[in-house]
Backbone as a ProteinNet text record, in pm:
[ID]
protein_1_A
[PRIMARY]
MRICLLGAGNVAVHLGKQLQAAGYTLVQVYSRTESSARSLAQALGCAWTNSLQSLGMADYYLCALKDDALPGALKQIPSFPGIWLHTSGSLGLEVFEPYTRKCGVLYPLQTFSRQRELNLNKVPFFIESLSPELLVEIHSMAEKLSERVYELDTARRSYLHLAAVFACNFSNHLYTLAAEILQEQGLSFELLLPLIDETAGKVHEQSPKEAQTGPALRMDRNITDKHLAMLQSEPERAELYSLLSESIFKSNKQV
[TERTIARY]
131.6	-18.3	66.7	57.9	122.7	49.8	135.1	168.1	175.3	78.9	108.2	150.9	242.1	235.1	196.5	98.9	56.7	133.4	238	291	412.7	541.3	633.6	651.7	585.4	583.4	622	609.7	633.1	583.3	452.7	346.6	374.4	372.9	460.7	568.5	643.3	836.2	770.4	732.3	694.2	639.4	490.4	410.3	452.4	544.2	592.2	684.1	793.6	875.7	823.5	715.1	671.7	602.3	560.3	480.7	535.4	683.7	756.7	799.8	856	878.8	762.2	638	533.5	472.4	562.5	578.2	505.4	420.4	404.7	501	441.9	520	508.3	616.1	563.1	645.1	533.3	579.6	578.5	570.9	542.5	560.2	625	612.7	572	444.4	427.1	453.2	473.1	524.9	503	445.8	441	571.7	669.7	823	900.8	975.9	1065.3	1154.8	1226.6	1345	1248.1	1124.6	1090.1	1031.4	985	955.1	1085.5	1153.3	1292.5	1373.2	1343.1	1428.6	1376.5	1252.5	1175.1	1171.2	1125.9	1152.7	1246.1	1407.6	1489.6	1575.6	1468.3	1491.1	1363.7	1301.7	1195	1246.5	1309.1	1370.1	1265.6	1190.4	1065.8	1108.3	943.7	984.4	868.6	950.1	856.1	770.4	717.8	667.8	640.1	596.6	582.3	445.6	375.8	334.2	142.6	38.5	-41	-115.4	-126.4	-85.6	-43.7	76.9	171.6	149.5	36.8	28.9	52.2	89.6	112.8	-4.4	39.2	-101.4	-107.1	-152	-147.1	-292.4	-270.2	-326.7	-421.9	-358.1	-381.5	-337.8	-400.4	-321	-336.4	-239.4	-243.7	-202.2	-335.5	-307.5	-262.4	-165.4	-81.3	-39.2	-130	-99.4	-171.4	-140.8	-214	-386.5	-461.9	-555.4	-610.2	-565.4	-608	-529.1	-454	-423.1	-441.6	-553.1	-613.3	-718.1	-806.3	-909.5	-876.4	-789	-720.4	-656.5	-545.2	-526.7	-589.7	-724.5	-774.4	-876.1	-866.3	-912.9	-854.3	-689.1	-623.8	-576.8	-611.9	-610.5	-677.8	-631.5	-760.2	-791.7	-787.3	-811.1	-836.5	-894.1	-903.7	-924.1	-841.6	-805.1	-795.1	-811.7	-754.6	-834	-777.2	-822.9	-764.2	-873.2	-770	-857.6	-688.4	-708.8	-613.8	-675.8	-669.1	-616.9	-533.3	-437.1	-478	-555.5	-591.3	-736.8	-719.9	-730.7	-910.8	-909.2	-1041.6	-1095.8	-1005.5	-1150.4	-1201.7	-1329.6	-1414.6	-1379.4	-1460.5	-1476.5	-1536.4	-1626.5	-1662.1	-1562.6	-1441.4	-1371.8	-1345.9	-1338	-1354.3	-1454.7	-1572	-1729.6	-1776.1	-1636.9	-1702.6	-1619.3	-1530	-1428.5	-1439.3	-1449.5	-1443.6	-1505.2	-1627.8	-1665.9	-1534.1	-1484.7	-1349.3	-1236.6	-1267.1	-1215.1	-1232.4	-1153.2	-1146.1	-1025.6	-1058.4	-900.3	-820.6	-702.2	-632.9	-513.3	-598	-579.8	-455.8	-308.1	-250.3	-243.8	-266.6	-241.7	-160.4	-52.1	85.7	152.9	232	294.5	461.7	481.7	536	621.3	801.9	916.9	983	1063.9	1091.1	1252.6	1316.2	1464.9	1455.5	1314.7	1293.1	1234.7	1308.1	1198.1	1164.3	1030.7	953.1	847.7	847.1	789.8	600.3	559.2	401.6	356.2	384.4	308.9	229.3	250.3	198.6	60	152.7	17	-125.8	-224.1	-388.4	-346.8	-424.3	-518.7	-656.2	-702	-850.4	-873.1	-994	-1036.8	-1152.6	-1198.8	-1304	-1305.9	-1481.1	-1490.6	-1615.8	-1706.8	-1820	-1876.9	-1789.4	-1800.8	-1729.4	-1816.8	-1760.7	-1667.7	-1649.2	-1502.3	-1433.1	-1438	-1316.2	-1248.6	-1365.8	-1314.5	-1204.9	-1281.3	-1184.8	-1061.1	-1048	-889.5	-800.7	-871.4	-825.1	-756.1	-865.6	-801.2	-678.5	-677.9	-556.1	-450.7	-446.5	-330	-302.8	-390.7	-374.7	-285.6	-362.6	-259.5	-181.6	-93.1	32	150.7	71	172.4	139.2	40.1	-3.7	-119.9	-95.2	-179.1	-294.8	-264	-406.1	-505.7	-588.2	-638.2	-820.3	-911	-1021.3	-1066.4	-1214.3	-1286.6	-1389.1	-1359.9	-1432.7	-1457.4	-1590.4	-1677.6	-1603.2	-1648.4	-1574.5	-1629.6	-1727.5	-1759.1	-1657.6	-1689.7	-1600.1	-1413.8	-1412.4	-1253.5	-1231.8	-1327.8	-1275.3	-1266.5	-1316.6	-1344.9	-1200.1	-1139	-1014.4	-952.8	-927.5	-842.3	-812.6	-944	-891.9	-878.1	-937.5	-847.4	-709.6	-667.7	-507.9	-464.2	-451.9	-470.7	-410.4	-515.4	-452.9	-382.5	-341.1	-294.8	-129.9	-148.9	-26.6	49.2	-57.4	62.6	17.2	-77	-62.3	42.6	22.1	122.6	274.7	321.3	454.9	445.9	373.5	405.4	380.8	355.9	385.6	531	573.9	744.2	803.4	751	839.5	835.1	758.8	752.2	828.2	837.5	897.5	1028.1	1059.2	1221.5	1206.4	1203.4	1226.3	1225.4	1170.7	1195.6	1280.2	1297.4	1476	1607.7	1592.1	1707.1	1707.8	1632.4	1649.5	1679.8	1665.1	1754.1	1892.4	1883.1	2106.5	2065.7	1944.3	1896.2	1872.8	1876	1874.6	1694.2	1672.7	1556.4	1548.6	1648.6	1677.3	1633.6	1653.6	1628.8	1527.9	1416.7	1254	1238.7	1293.1	1279.7	1206.8	1314.7	1227.9	1103.2	1016.8	926.8	830.2	879.8	810	776.7	837.4	867.9	761.7	748.6	694.5	559.2	546.9	394.2	317.9	381.7	323.8	328.6	387.6	372.1	290.4	263.6	154.9	-20	-18.6	-137	-137.3	-64.7	-76.7	-143.1	-170.2	-199.3	-289.7	-309.2	-405.8	-508.6	-617.4	-660.7	-618.3	-617.4	-521.2	-597.3	-682.4	-782.4	-688.1	-714.1	-634.3	-477.5	-427.6	-281.5	-264.4	-304.2	-322	-298.8	-145.7	-70.1	-64.6	17.5	26	-71.9	15.3	-70.6	-221.7	-179	-350.8	-467.7	-440.9	-539.5	-557.9	-505.8	-541.1	-551.2	-533.8	-562.2	-466.2	-345.5	-267.3	-220.4	-253.1	-254.3	-111.6	-73.3	40.1	173.1	130.2	199.7	152.4	69.4	73.9	36.5	11.6	-26.1	184.4	216	369.6	483.4	388.1	466	404.4	258.1	210.3	284.6	313.5	394.6	555.9	587.4	735.3	714.4	583.3	510.3	484.3	438.3	410.7	469.5	605.4	654.3	651.6	506.9	542	399.9	297.1	160.9	78.8	109	64.7	99.3	245.4	232.9	134.4	123.8	56.8	-63.4	-133.7	-250.6	-301.6	-193.9	-199.3	-207.7	-93.8	-70	-213.1	-273.6	-422.6	-498.8	-536.5	-610.5	-632	-504.2	-469	-501	-436.1	-384.6	-636.1	-698.9	-843.2	-889.7	-879.9	-917.5	-899.5	-751.8	-712.6	-827.7	-825.7	-893.1	-1057.5	-1136.4	-1262.5	-1280.9	-1221.7	-1182.9	-1183.2	-1104.8	-1090.8	-1163.4	-1189.1	-1243.2	-1378.2	-1398.7	-1496.3	-1638.8	-1702.9	-1916	-1949.4
-107.8	30.7	118.1	239	372.6	423.6	540.5	638.4	743.3	838	1022	1092.5	1096	1207.4	1315.6	1394.3	1550.8	1604.4	1660.6	1742.4	1661.5	1763.5	1698.5	1702.4	1771.6	1795.5	1641.7	1650.9	1543	1443.1	1446.7	1322	1239.5	1355.6	1267.8	1200.9	1256.7	1206.6	1082.9	1044.4	947.2	792.4	884	828.9	715.9	831.2	812.3	667.1	681.5	590.7	453.7	451.5	353.4	258.3	345.4	266.2	206	268.8	207.5	86	93.8	16.3	-136.7	-61.9	-177.8	-242.3	-164.1	-252.4	-174.8	-50.2	59.2	124.7	149.8	238.8	411.5	464.4	620.9	692.1	725	764.9	921.9	989.4	1118	1153.8	1319.1	1406.3	1564.8	1611.4	1744.5	1807.6	1943.8	2032.2	2152	2264.4	2404.1	2507.6	2364.2	2440.7	2304.2	2395.9	2273.4	2241.2	2285.2	2218.9	2120.7	2146.2	2028	1909.6	1932.4	1822.8	1760.1	1802.6	1729	1660.8	1721.3	1639	1482.9	1518.3	1413.2	1272.8	1317.6	1254.6	1204.4	1241.7	1198.1	1096.8	1108.6	989.5	904.5	870.6	788.2	766.8	778.2	724.9	788.7	904.8	895	1061.8	1100	1207	1309.5	1456.9	1559.7	1660.2	1761.2	1860.1	1964.9	2068.9	2207.1	2236.7	2178.3	2201.8	2109.6	2166.7	2122.5	2016.5	2092.3	2091.1	1994.7	1938	1846.3	1694	1656.7	1526.7	1431.6	1321.3	1201.7	1104.5	1019.8	910.9	796	769.8	718.1	614.1	457.1	419.8	504.8	565	645.5	817.6	890.7	995.8	1079	1035.4	1108.9	1204.6	1275	1443.3	1451.7	1474.6	1516.8	1687.7	1721.4	1897	1941.3	2074	2128.6	2124.3	2124.2	2135.7	2252	2341.2	2516.3	2526.4	2428.7	2428.6	2323.9	2209.4	2140.3	2148.8	2227.7	2274.9	2337.6	2446.3	2541	2450.5	2335.8	2278.9	2168.6	2153.2	2042.5	2150.5	2253.5	2326.1	2377.1	2308.5	2400.5	2247	2140	1992.6	1995.8	1948.4	1980.5	1813.6	1700.9	1590.3	1461.2	1367.6	1313.6	1165.6	1118.9	964.4	878.6	783.4	713.6	767.6	700.8	732.4	776.9	914.6	1026.3	1039.8	1041.6	1003.9	1150.6	1163.4	1294.3	1207.9	1246.4	1207.3	1338.1	1385	1454.6	1461.8	1487	1440.5	1532.5	1637.2	1709.3	1728	1700.5	1693.4	1615.6	1649.8	1514.5	1496.2	1384.3	1326.8	1428.5	1549.9	1659.2	1759.3	1715	1814.5	1754.4	1607.2	1585	1573.8	1615.7	1565.1	1632.8	1798.2	1805	1802.3	1709.9	1622.7	1484.7	1402.7	1229.3	1199.9	1112.6	1030	881.8	861.1	759.6	816.1	839.5	902.4	856	867.1	807.2	906.5	856.8	885	783.1	818.6	728.8	880.5	829.5	935.5	858.9	854.4	828.9	954.7	827.5	913.8	916.4	1043.2	1028.1	1168.1	1189.8	1336.3	1298.8	1395.5	1302.3	1426.8	1407.3	1502.6	1416.6	1546.6	1454.9	1409.9	1458.1	1406.7	1277.6	1267.8	1124.8	992.5	897.1	780.2	760.6	646.4	604.9	494	405.6	265.3	281.5	252.1	311.7	147.1	65.2	-26.6	-38.6	23.6	28.3	176.8	272.2	373.9	337.9	378.1	385.3	452.8	335.4	435.7	444.1	552.9	578.2	576.6	518.4	490	519.6	606.6	628.9	600.2	591.4	613.3	558.6	654.1	678.6	521.8	462.8	309	186.7	80.3	-46.9	-79.6	-98.7	-200.7	-99.8	38.8	152.8	148.7	110.8	106.4	-14.3	-141	-250.7	-233.9	-117.9	-121.3	-63.2	75.3	139.2	42.7	-33.6	-106.4	-187.4	-237.2	-334.7	-204.2	-101.3	0.1	20	74.5	60.2	-53.9	-159.9	-298.1	-316	-270	-271.3	-228.6	-35.2	20.3	17.3	-62.5	-43.3	-182.3	-254	-374.6	-318.3	-194.8	-88.9	-19.6	-57.5	23.3	21	81.1	125.2	214.7	189.1	255.5	360.4	507.3	595.5	709.9	756.2	879.8	993.7	1085.2	1229.9	1324.9	1293.1	1357.5	1349.3	1180.9	1111.5	1130.6	1125.3	1170.8	1304.6	1382.9	1532.2	1530.7	1500.5	1477.7	1422.5	1326.4	1221.5	1348.8	1410.6	1537.5	1602.7	1684.4	1757.2	1720.3	1605.9	1527.7	1499.1	1491.3	1459.4	1643.7	1666.1	1803.5	1834	1816.5	1873.1	1772.6	1644.4	1546.4	1563.8	1622	1625.6	1775.8	1843.8	1985.5	2071.6	2059.9	2138.9	2120.5	2003.5	1918.2	1954.7	1956.4	1971.4	2147.3	2208.6	2352.8	2348	2304.2	2332.7	2281.5	2190.4	2141.4	2291.3	2348.3	2439.3	2531.3	2604.2	2677.2	2640.4	2528.7	2451.4	2479.4	2476.3	2511.8	2599	2682.7	2885.3	2862.2	2871.6	2893.5	2806.3	2691.7	2643.2	2696.1	2766.8	2805.8	2919.7	2991.4	3187	3128.3	3063.5	3040.7	2909.7	2918.5	2804.6	2660	2626.6	2484.5	2396.4	2267.7	2248	2152.8	2105.2	2053	1908.7	1906.2	1726.9	1682.8	1771.3	1701.3	1697.5	1736.6	1721.3	1629.6	1513.4	1409.7	1281.4	1223.8	1143.8	1142	1278.9	1361	1310.9	1382.1	1367.3	1200.7	1130.9	997	898.9	936.3	860.4	924.7	1022.8	1084	1036.8	1018.1	965.8	808.9	752.5	613.1	573.4	650.4	644.3	600.4	661.6	677.4	518.3	452.8	344.1	215	285.9	154.8	232.6	369.6	399.1	514.2	588	658.9	806.9	907.1	1092.1	1117.8	1096.3	1199.3	1112.8	961.4	886.7	915.6	990.7	957.2	1126.5	1202.4	1321.6	1384.3	1455.3	1514.3	1673.2	1739.4	1861.4	1869	2076.8	2178.8	2185.5	2166.9	2227.7	2134.8	1987.9	1880.6	1901.7	1973	1996.3	2144.5	2165.9	2376.9	2420	2349.1	2427.2	2587.9	2663	2797.9	2858.2	2775.2	2845.8	2802.3	2691.7	2693.9	2749.6	2737.9	2805.2	2974.1	3022.6	3148.4	3229.8	3123.6	3128.5	3127.9	3016.9	3028.2	3143.8	3172	3291.3	3464.2	3459.9	3533.1	3562.7	3443.6	3417.5	3466.1	3441.2	3496.4	3624.2	3746.3	3801.1	3974.3	3916.5	3971.2	3942.2	3827.7	3781.6	3726.6	3802.3	3754.8	3693.3	3644.9	3503.2	3429.1	3346.9	3259.7	3266.2	3345.6	3372.1	3351.8	3399.5	3321.9	3207.7	3141.2	3020.1	2904.2	2933.8	2842.8	2898.4	2986	2997.9	2925.2	2922	2912.3	2725.9	2674.2	2506.3	2470.2	2571.6	2551.1	2520.9	2617.4	2582	2465.9	2477.1	2352.9	2205.2	2207.2	2074.2	2097.4	2175	2181.7	2130.2	2182.9	2149.6	2026.9	2019.2	1827.6	1779.8	1746.1	1697.5	1675.1	1776.9	1832.4	1686.4	1642.7	1573.4	1604.3	1593.1	1664.1	1606.7
10.3	-12.1	17.4	-99.3	-115.2	-10.9	31.7	93.3	108.5	91	86.1	182.1	269.9	397.3	397.9	459	446.9	564.6	597.5	704.6	714.5	783.9	821.7	1005.1	1065.2	1204.6	1283.7	1402.7	1482.4	1487.1	1424.2	1469.3	1323.4	1180.3	1039.6	1081.8	1131.5	1149.8	1187.2	1310.9	1357.9	1298	1238.9	1193.6	1066.8	991.1	882.1	880.9	973.8	1018.3	1037.9	1136.8	1172.8	1054.2	951.7	852.9	764.2	767	654.5	739.4	861.5	891.6	940.7	888.2	930.1	766.6	691.2	559.4	411.4	489	395.8	318.9	168.5	104.7	98.4	161	133.6	9.2	-39.8	-173.3	-205.1	-95.2	-125	52.7	34.9	185.4	100.6	140.9	138.6	318.3	286	358.9	299.6	366.1	278.6	306.8	393.9	386.7	357.2	192.5	108.1	235	322.8	384.5	457.1	535.4	603.9	498.7	405.1	317.7	277.9	242.6	193.9	274.1	427.1	529.4	542.8	568.1	598.4	483.5	351.9	245.6	246	252.6	269.6	373.2	441.1	604.1	574	499.8	412.3	284.9	184.1	72	-21.7	-18.8	-101.3	-173.1	-242.3	-342.5	-231.5	-237	-147.5	-228.2	-251	-239.9	-188.6	-221.2	-83.9	-193.2	-272.1	-382.7	-340.4	-279.6	-248	-427.6	-519	-661.4	-706.7	-656.1	-711.3	-681.8	-551.6	-508	-594.2	-565.7	-642.3	-605	-718.6	-690.5	-568.3	-456.5	-411.9	-332.2	-206.1	-167.8	-48.9	24.5	126.8	125.4	206.3	253.8	320.5	396.7	575.3	594.8	690.9	674.3	819.1	832.6	974	977.3	975.4	956.6	1094	1160.2	1242.6	1234	1283.2	1289.1	1194.3	1239.4	1156	1023.8	1010.1	881.3	765.4	827.5	752.9	630.8	706.3	611.1	472.2	525.5	455.2	347.6	358.6	275	175.8	193.6	146.3	-4.3	32.6	-30.7	-158.3	-91.8	-250.4	-341.6	-258.9	-346.4	-473	-575	-714.4	-735	-685.1	-649.1	-545.5	-483.2	-440.4	-438.1	-494.7	-539.8	-419	-423.6	-264	-134.7	-28.8	90.9	199.2	253.1	321.8	458.9	528.4	689.4	712.7	884	984.7	1089.8	1137.3	1297.3	1400	1406.9	1497.5	1591.6	1684	1828.4	1819.8	1781.8	1778.7	1664.1	1546.8	1435.9	1402.1	1338.9	1305.6	1153.4	1077.4	962.9	883.1	902.2	844.7	713.6	825.7	760.1	632.1	572.8	468.6	353.9	397.2	328	268	215.8	65.9	-31.4	-11	-63.2	-99.8	-36.4	-60	55.5	44.4	164.2	211.5	175.5	212.5	240.7	361.8	443	648.2	665.9	790.8	931.7	1007	1151.8	1168.5	1238.1	1272.2	1379.5	1498.7	1603	1723.5	1690.2	1833.6	1937	2040.2	2177.1	2241	2214	2254.6	2206.7	2332.3	2273.4	2193.7	2113.8	1995.2	1968.4	1956.9	2000.7	1899.8	1800	1682.8	1702.5	1819.2	1845.9	1965.6	1964.2	2066.6	2012.6	2035.6	1971.4	2045.6	1962.7	2042.9	2005.2	2044.2	2006	2051.6	1892	1923.8	1942.8	1930.5	2008.3	2130.4	2198.9	2321.1	2318	2232.3	2218.5	2209.3	2213	2171.1	2050.1	1967	1853.2	1827.3	1796.1	1796	1687.7	1581.1	1427.1	1450.7	1303.5	1308.2	1153.2	1126.9	935.9	946.8	809.1	792	744.8	665.7	587.7	684.4	709.8	772.7	704.1	605.8	511.9	489.3	480.6	522.8	693.7	777.6	932.1	906.6	874.4	882.2	827.4	669	637.9	761.9	812.1	875.4	1020.5	1061.2	1197.1	1139.1	1015.9	993.8	1016.6	994.3	950.9	1077.5	1148.3	1304.4	1379.3	1373.5	1418.2	1412.8	1259.7	1211.2	1301.1	1411.7	1459.5	1607.1	1632.7	1787	1827	1935.1	1966.9	2067.5	2044.8	2132.7	2002.7	1990.7	1857.6	1880.1	1920.1	1932.5	1822	1806.9	1737.4	1846.9	1795.1	1899.5	1808.4	1816.1	1774.2	1777.3	1706.2	1699.7	1857.7	1923.1	2004.7	2110.5	2124	2244.9	2238.1	2090.2	2078.5	2117	2113.4	2126.9	2273.1	2311.6	2510.4	2551.7	2474.4	2480	2469.2	2382.7	2303.5	2456.6	2469	2618.1	2676.3	2744	2874.5	2902	2781.1	2722.7	2713.7	2704.3	2723.9	2880.2	2961.7	3083.9	3181.4	3069.3	3145.9	3095.2	2978.5	2920	2888.2	2820.7	2810.8	2934	3004.1	3132.8	3241.3	3257.8	3394.6	3281.4	3168.5	3124.7	3115.4	3081.3	3169.5	3289.6	3393.5	3514.4	3547.4	3484.8	3516.4	3429	3362.1	3276.3	3430.5	3435.8	3557.8	3677.5	3706.1	3871	3782.7	3637.5	3620.9	3650.6	3604.2	3588.5	3728	3792.8	3963.2	4042.6	3976.8	4027.9	3998.9	3859.2	3779.6	3827.5	3845.7	3960.9	4096.1	4131.4	4292.1	4231.8	4122.9	4082.2	4129	4149.4	4125.1	4003.6	4035	3892.8	3880.1	3778.9	3744.8	3783.7	3792.4	3787.2	3898.3	4008	4165.7	4218.4	4060.5	4085.2	4041.1	3947.9	3829.5	3914.1	4070.7	4125.5	4165.5	4182.2	4233.7	4143.5	4081.7	3847.8	3856.7	3902.7	3822.2	3942.6	4042	4140.2	4134.3	4121.6	4074.1	3944.9	3851.9	3730.1	3762.4	3830.2	3808.9	3950.2	4050.8	4139.1	4074.7	3964.7	3871.9	3807.7	3821.8	3751.5	3824.1	3961.6	4057.4	4132	4154.1	4268.7	4150.2	4190.1	4071	4115	3999.8	4100.2	4160.9	4214.4	4376.5	4448.2	4462.8	4551.4	4583.1	4442.1	4472.5	4527.5	4512.8	4528.5	4724.3	4736.1	4821.2	4786.4	4936.5	4933.3	5019	5072.5	5129.2	5035.8	4950.6	4879.5	4885.9	4927.4	4961.9	5111.7	5210.6	5309.6	5367.3	5269.2	5293.4	5405.2	5392.3	5492.9	5459.4	5509.3	5471.1	5547.1	5648.3	5672.7	5547.1	5485.2	5383.8	5240.5	5216.2	5056.5	5033.9	5171.6	5235.9	5179.6	5223.2	5241.6	5133	5000.8	4886.6	4834.1	4834.1	4784	4765	4938.9	4935.7	4899.8	4875.8	4802.9	4639.1	4571.9	4494.3	4417.7	4563.5	4543.6	4441.4	4392.2	4259.2	4105.4	4140.8	4011.9	4007.6	3934.4	3982.7	3885.6	3768.7	3718.6	3755.3	3841.5	3882.7	4006.2	4108.3	4199.1	4194.9	4040	4024.5	4022.9	3959.1	3938.5	4051.3	4120.2	4205.5	4338.6	4321.1	4369	4330	4217.7	4131.1	4146.6	4162.1	4124	4254.2	4375.2	4509.6	4542.1	4439.7	4544.5	4438.5	4353.1	4243	4318.8	4382.8	4460.9	4530.1	4631	4779.5	4747	4678.7	4639.4	4576.3	4469.1	4441.2	4501.1	4630	4710.7	4854.8	4873.1	5042.3	5015.4	5166.1	5190.7	5229.8	5159	5163	5277.9
[MASK]
+++++++++++++++++++++++++++++++++++++++++++++++++++++++++++++++++++++++++++++++++++++++++++++++++++++++++++++++++++++++++++++++++++++++++++++++++++++++++++++++++++++++++++++++++++++++++++++++++++++++++++++++++++++++++++++++++++++++++++++++++++++++++++++++

């Protein structure tokens, strides 16, 4: 099966390499940026283009573009042969409706970084299609990448994506803030790694609510007020500290 890959970002890099390793033939990479398209195409040993009017023939067109870029990109494509898939957690199938009904979703629930190797075998993939026959094909593709494949409609997939933003993107931003606080005091972020690892490890055995600890859980004013005093010259950090502390307390207090 031949695949044309639209996108050259983190998701495209990982999926392109893994699909190739699974036996699919990558025939072309598209990216708006010529250097990005050429770089990924060289890694995959295939052709590249930075023109949507120059897409080659393929069995699958896998769109790993930013959510806000995909609708505009589809408008520029002159024809829609083959099967069209996107990798978004928040977009529905309706993005393809003006152009083709041979479409579906192949959404990997994972955070991707270009420089970090990732085995997709344990990564959950969520698939969707209006066609039962096409859903079988997408399921077969996903199974070649991961042992965890699930059918999920757009509405629930959107909530899954929302939850993932809380669990991954927001928590990583808090790591960034913690790293900045430590750096300002001449301390290394590595000091927090055992704490971070233990916190993440506990939720494999306990619910997140059961695993919650800290002064906000107890609403220990002596500590929280001291922390807020330390943040008095940084109103944005102080506001976030207060919001999160209140949320933790309200979420865990006994009624």
